[in-house]
C-alpha positions as CSV (number, residue, x, y, z in Angstrom):
1,X,4.2,-37.1,1.5
2,X,1.3,-35.3,2.9
3,X,0.5,-32.5,5.1
4,X,-0.7,-31.6,8.3
5,X,-4.2,-31.1,9.2
6,X,-4.5,-27.5,9.8
7,X,-7.6,-26.4,12.0
8,X,-8.6,-23.0,11.5
9,X,-11.5,-21.2,13.0
10,X,-14.3,-19.4,10.7
11,X,-16.2,-17.0,12.8
12,X,-19.4,-15.4,10.5
13,X,-19.9,-11.8,12.0
14,X,-23.3,-10.1,11.5
15,X,-22.6,-6.6,9.1
16,X,-25.9,-4.2,9.1
17,X,-28.2,-4.5,6.5
18,X,-28.2,-8.5,4.6
19,X,-24.3,-8.8,4.9
20,X,-22.3,-11.2,6.8
21,X,-18.4,-10.8,6.8
22,X,-16.9,-14.5,7.0
23,X,-13.0,-14.1,9.3
24,X,-11.1,-16.8,9.9
25,X,-8.3,-16.9,12.6
26,X,-9.3,-13.8,13.2
27,X,-8.8,-12.1,9.6
28,X,-12.1,-10.9,7.1
29,X,-12.0,-13.2,3.9
30,X,-15.3,-12.4,2.2
31,X,-18.3,-11.2,2.6
32,X,-21.8,-13.2,2.0
33,X,-24.2,-10.4,0.9
34,X,-28.1,-11.7,0.4
35,X,-30.0,-9.9,-2.2
36,X,-33.4,-10.9,-3.7
37,X,-33.0,-14.6,-2.9
38,X,-29.9,-15.1,-4.0
39,X,-26.2,-15.5,-2.0
40,X,-23.1,-13.9,-3.4
41,X,-19.9,-14.3,-2.1
42,X,-17.9,-12.0,-2.4
43,X,-14.2,-12.3,-2.5
44,X,-12.2,-8.6,-2.8
45,X,-13.3,-5.7,-5.4
46,X,-12.9,-8.7,-7.9
47,X,-13.9,-12.0,-7.2
48,X,-18.1,-12.3,-6.7
49,X,-19.8,-15.6,-6.6
50,X,-23.6,-16.3,-6.6
51,X,-25.6,-19.0,-5.2
52,X,-28.5,-20.0,-3.8
53,X,-28.0,-20.6,-0.8
54,X,-25.7,-19.6,2.5
55,X,-23.6,-22.6,2.8
56,X,-21.8,-22.8,-0.5
57,X,-21.6,-19.1,-0.7
58,X,-19.9,-19.9,3.0
59,X,-18.4,-23.2,1.0
60,X,-16.2,-21.2,-1.6
61,X,-14.9,-18.0,0.8
62,X,-13.5,-21.0,2.5
63,X,-12.6,-22.9,-0.8
64,X,-10.3,-19.4,-2.0
65,X,-8.5,-19.1,1.4
66,X,-7.3,-21.9,1.6
67,X,-6.1,-21.9,-2.6
68,X,-4.4,-18.9,-1.5
69,X,-2.9,-20.3,1.9
70,X,1.1,-20.0,1.7
């Protein structure tokens, strides 16, 4: 049995310096930090991933969000 496809609203909010918050359905779920030509996807205090481009970092944050939804 397949699940219904849910629509999610993803927004990227520019913060100070080189930090962008990722907001899904009006909830901040992670941040993308640009540091020395690398992009760090910060999901919480314990979970960080490093990528070569911003789109891969965003994709990882969305994957983590989808993984932990009920």
